[in-house]
N, C-alpha and C positions, 0 to 999 in steps of 0.2 A: 437896106435899110427901113426904112417904113416897115415892114418883112421881119426884121424881129422883134422892134420892138414892139408892133404888134398878137406875139406869141408869147411877150413881158407882162402886155397886160392881161391875156386871157390866164397865163400862168396864176396872177396875183389873185383874178377873184375866182376860180377855185380852192385858193387856202385860206381858212377859218386867218386870222387874228392870232387866233395859240401855235400856228405854225399846221395845222391838220387839218386834211382836204379834205370836200365835204362830202365826197364819194366814201372816204374811210368811218365818216360817223354815221352815216345810213347805215352803212353794213352792221356796225358795233350795232347800233338800234333793232335792226332786223335782227340777229341774233341773240340779243337780250329778247329781243319779244317771242322769240321762238324756243326755251330753257325756260322765259314762264312757263308758254302755254305748257310743253310736256309735262313740266312738272302740277300742274293745274291738275292734267288728265290721271295722273298716276294718280292724285287723293283722291281723286275722285273716283276711280279705279282696286285703290285700296277698299277705302269708304263704301263702296257696293261689293266688291269681295264678302271684306265679317259680314255686311247684312244677307247676304244668298248663304252662309256659311250658318251663324243665325236661327234664320229661316229655316232652313237645312233639320235644323237640329233640334227645333219647334214640331218642325214637323213628322219628326222621328221618334218621337215620347207621348207618353199615353197619356191624356190626361179619362177623368170622370166625368161624364156630361154633365151636366147641368144637373138635368131631371134626371142624373143614378142609372146605373146598365140596366138592361131588361135581363128577366129572366137571370135562374141560380148564381150570374154574374149582378145583379142585384144588391148593393154596398147600403146605402142610402137611399131618402125620399124627398123631393124637395119641398114640401112639410114641412116642422117640427116635427119630433115623434112624441105622445104623449102613453105617457106606464104610469098605471095607480100606482100611489104610495105604500107602503110595508113598514109599519110598523115593528120590533123588537127588543126583545131587551139587551143591554151591554152584556152581557153573558152573550146570548149570542151571534152580535153584530161583531163580537172582540178578530170573530173566524174571520173575518172577512178584511175587519180595521186593526192584525194585531199590533201596530209603532201607535197607538193615540197612550194616551196619560193624561192622568189632572194635569194641572199645572204648577199646583199648591195652595197657602191660601201669601206666597211672597212673602219676602225676606227682609221682609222689618220682625224686628220681636227675637223671644228667646229658641233659640237651636234645640230641638228636638230628639233629631237621628236622621234617619232614613228613611223616606217613599214607598216601600216597597215596589210598589209597580210602580211608577219612574226612575227610579232611583235615585232621585234629587235632595235637596234635604229639605228635608218638613220643619219647618217657623209657625210656631207658635203667639199668635199672642191678644187677651181678651178685648183688651186697648184700644187697642189696631184696628184688629177688625170694627170695632164699633165706632170707630173714627172715619175708618173706610162704608159703613154700611155695611157690612155685609153680614152682620150682629145685632139682632136687636136686643136680648139679653147677656150676659157678661159671665151666666152661673155653668158651672162647671160639673156633671154629676159621673161620675168614677168608675165604674166595677169589677170586680175580679176576683176567681179565688184566694186561697191562699199558694199562695208559691209565687202566681202569676207576677209580678211585679209590679203589682199597682201602689205599694205605699214609694218607689223611688222613683215613679213617677210623677208624685203627687210635689216630694218632697226635691227634684231637678225642680218643677216648675216656677216652683215661689222658690226656690235660694236662688236658680240662675233670674232670676227680675229682681231684685235687691237691687244688682246695680244700671241697674235704667227708673232705681228713685220710685222703689214702690216697698210695701213693707207685709208686713205678716204677721198676722194674727192666729195661735191658734189656741179658742174660748176655750176644748179641752182635746184634751189626751190623753184614755182611758188604761194607755198601756203602755207612754212614757215612754214615745216610738221617737218624737218628736224636739226630746230636751237637747241628744247633743248635738243638734241641727243649732236648735237656739243657742249654745251656748259658741259651738264653730263661727259662724256668721258675725259674733260679739252681741247679741242678743240674751233674751234670759228667757228662765223656767220657770215657773213659780211653784214652789213641788207643794202637798199639802197636806195632812195625811195627820193618824191616827201618832201621838209617839215624837212629834216631830211640835219645833218650839212656834214655824209659822201662826198666824192669826188669822184670817180676812175677817174684817166693818162691814158689811154690808150697808152702814147708811154711812157711808165711805163717800163724802164729796166727787172724786173722782175726777173728767179731767176738765176745766176749767176754755172755753173756746177765747181767743184775743178779744174777737167784736160782742161777745155775750157784757150786755151791762148787764147790771146790780137787780133791778128787777128781775132781768129774761132770764138769769142764771137765776137767785133766786128762788122763782115759776120754776122752770128744770128741775132744779133738786130738790125741789120739794116733792115737785111730782116723780119723780122719778124713785124716788125712797118710798114713797105713794104704792109707784105699782112694783115696788120689789119685794116688802112684805107681806104682798095680797099674794102676789107668785111663787113665794118663799111657802104661803099658808096652803095654798090650792096644791104643790108637792108635796106638799107631806102627807094631807089629809086627802090626797089622791082624788080631788070632786071644786067643783068651782063653787065659789065663797057669798053668803048669802050677802043680801044689802045689809044688814044688824050689820056682822060678820063684818062687813068695810068699815059699818058707824065707830064697829068698836075700833082696828086699829087704824082710821082715822086721828081719833080724837086723843090714845094714846103715844102716836108716832110723833102728834102736835104739844104735846105736853112733854116728853121726855127732849126733844128738840130747842126747846123754852129751858127747858130747867139743866140743858150737857154741854156746851162749849166743840166739843166731840160724838157728839151722841154716838151707842152701843144699843145690841140689841135687846141686852137682858133689863137693859130699859124700859122698852118698848113690853116685854110683856112680862114683866113687873104692871106695868100700869094699865093692861087687856085687864089681868086677872085681878087687880086690886085698883079699882077704877079713884081717880080724881074724885071727892065725890061734890064738887064743882061743875061737876062733866055729869058724872052720874046723878041718873034719872029715875034710881030704882031698880031696872032692869036688864043697866048696861054694861053689869061684873058676868047677869046667865046669859046673854044676850051673845057677849063674850069668849062663854067660858070654851069652846072646843079649841076655835084657833087657834083662843092662849095656851095649851096645856100643847099643842100643835107647834107654834113657834118653840116652847117652849124644852121639847126635844134635839136642839138643837142652841140650848143652851147649859142643857143639864141633863139632859138624857140620856139615852146610846147616840146621841147624834152630837156632840156634843164636845169641848178643846176646839174646836176653829172656830167657830165666829161668836165664844163671848167676850174678847176683849178688844183693845185696838187697834189694828193692821198693826202687821213687823215689816207685811211687804206691799210695794207701788209698783202699780199696771203705770206703767213711763208710754206714752205713744211714742217718743223720741225715739225708742227703742227699731232695729230695723226688723225686730222679732220679737212677740213676747210667745210662750205656752203655760196654758197652766194645766202642766206634772198633775195627771189623776191618779196612777199606777198603783199608789201607795192606799186607796178607798177602793179599787176598784170590785169586793168583796159586796162594797156595800150601792147596789146602785139606783135608788134614793139620795144617799147622803151625793153625789155622782151629777147627779139633776140640780140639786139645791147648789152644787161648785159652780155650775155650771149660768146656773138662772141667776148669781152672783159677775160672778166674769163677765158676763154677756152683759149686766146692768152698767159696767164699771165701762167693758168694750163698745157697746152702745152712744158714751161721752166722748169719745175718739170720736168717730166718729161721723159725731154730728157738731164737726166742728169745720165747717168751709179750709181750712188750710192743712186739713190731716194728709191730707196726699191720697193717695194709688194704693192701694188693700188691699190683702189677699185674702180671705177668714175659712182655717179648714177646719169641717168637720171631720173629723174623722172613729171612723167606725160608728156612723150616723146612727145606724139600726139601733143603741144605745137612746139610746138621745133623741131619738122620735116617739118613747112609751113614754113623753109625760107634758101632756094638753099647754100645761106653760109655758112650756123649753119651743115647743111645736110651733105655737105661735111666735115663740121672737125669733125664730129663722126664719119661719113664713116672712113675715115682716123687712127680714132683712134682704131675702131675694126679691119682694117684690120693691126694696125702695135701692138695690145695686144700684143703680145709678143714677141715683142723687148724693144719696154714701161717695160714689166714686169705690163700690169695689167688686171686688171678684166673688163672689162663692165657690166656696165644691166641696164637696159633699163625694165622699168615701164610703161604698159600699163592697162587699164580701163578693151580696147576687139581689136584686134588683127583685124578687118579687120576694127582696126583706119588705117593701111597700108593702105589702101584703098585710103582713102582718101588726100596723100600725093600726092600733084600729075596729070595731065591729064592717064590714060589709056596710054601707053606703052611713056614714059616719059625720061625720065633721074631720075628726081625728085622719080616718082615713082621705077625705077630700083633702087636707094642710096636704097632706101628704105625697097624695100623685100632681098640687100646686107645682113640689119643687116641683119634678121631675118637667111639668110643663115650660118651667118659669127658664130650665136651663137649657138652651140653642147648642151647647157642642157637649156632649155624650161618646164618654171613650171606653170602650168594652172589653175585658182580659178575656182571658180562658174562660169557659161556660161550665160545667160540666153538663154532661147529652141529656138533667130531665128536664136542666131548669132553661132550655131552649128556645122552646113556646115562648113561656113566659114574658122572653129579654125581647124575642120577636114581635111578641102585641106592646106591648109597654111604649118601643123606641120606633116602632113602626119600621122595621126589617126586611128589606127586598129577600125572598127563598136561598137567592150568594151572599150574601150577607151572611146568611144565620146560620149557614155550611160554612159560615168560613172559622166559628169560634170557638170550635173543640180543638183545633187543630191550628192554632193558636200559641206561637212560644214564650221562652218566657218574657217577659217585653215587649213581647207584640200586642197590638191594636188594636181596633177597631175604631175610628174616629171618626164619625157621625157630627158636620160643621153647621150646622140648620142643613141643609139638605143633598150640601155635598157629603162623602166617603170616603175616605184612606186607613190604611192601612203602611202603619209605621214602625218602624224595631225604635225602640227608646237608645239608644246610646249613653254611658255615664261614664267620666271621668277618671280613673284607677281613684282618686283621694277619693271621690265624691261614690264608689265602689264599696271602700272603706268605712263611710261616712255613716250612711242607709246600709247599711248589713244589720238587715233582723234573727239574721242566723245565727248569732255569736255561738250561744248558749247550743244551739243544736251540733255546731260544726265545731265544740271545743275540745284541744285532743286526739282533733283525726286528721 
């Protein structure tokens, strides 16, 4: 009985409270520890195997030593390789880098056409380029032989600028090419010529700026009238006025203004040839005799019929475009210069208005206009004051050698003509004859490659020099523009 009780107590000591034997628990722990040890050894073996594989792969790969390979296999050196600099022209380097092209002048402005080198669109606007600091002079010189497309380009530039709130002035259109364009865009062409009813009074008041006070306006009007009458007399006489002749004009003009609400040129002529006794000191009539007879040509001589009465036409600066059509007087170069001098005075009064906005001023057939000193001086003043007035002048030639025909070599007129080119940072050259290449390249500073391009340019293709940058551009026209800008209608009629 005691033995049975002892066995029962021994069995109870080997059993956990939940019924598991202690030896079973120890066995389970040993098995778990063995499994964990096997997993750890397997993980270390796997990592060692991966490391061994990477080391074997690295040993199998071939790398250049830091100092480079020796002998014929040498490809690089530990120090930096220094080569001498090489400079060459873009024409030569383009063979090594054939896919480089100009980035263009940006996307803001007037679309012109296609850049033939880059294939992209070419956009130009002198006001935008000036605001960006890319140019400092907004004036443009355009040259090209007959039939090259330069007139179409000029018309596209200014008509496509109209939606950007720019206006256009053509102070002299000897061939009447801009008349149809002015009427098509809602502007006006002032047509003057013998046999027409239109009259132009050089003494008209013209446009008055809203900001001008009465005293300022009176001074501006008196100065403009005096300068205009003097310029007309110089044009007809083909020489500068003497101080005595200036005095005769001043006194006659002042008397005419005092005696009439709307003074006209015949009044001034009468007072020069027959001075007021109160102003005449005995020699005034003699001092002003030549200038009086010169101005008389405008009211009673071969130039009569255009300036001998009040104006029947008005220069309206609010219109999108105003053009002075001189095609009816193209045979009389003196009359053309006189009319342009008058229109320039009208235009100047509008340009001086601070609220006048930005404008294109187009000088077509410039070689004819620059033959007169008074007119040339006015053009030069407009070009120098372009930034002040907010205008972009465009001078259109057939060839740049036309500048050599202005005045004598070394004369003041030749210097003024050359300054027009110098004050234009945009030069557009269309096709030129071979005998003009040297003078064109010299005037514009073209490279040899640029010079060789000129004879091969097609219709509507031009070399654009915008400051120091060059582009070859194909001008693109809308069908409506092509019909409106056509200058060959008479030649192609019936074909």
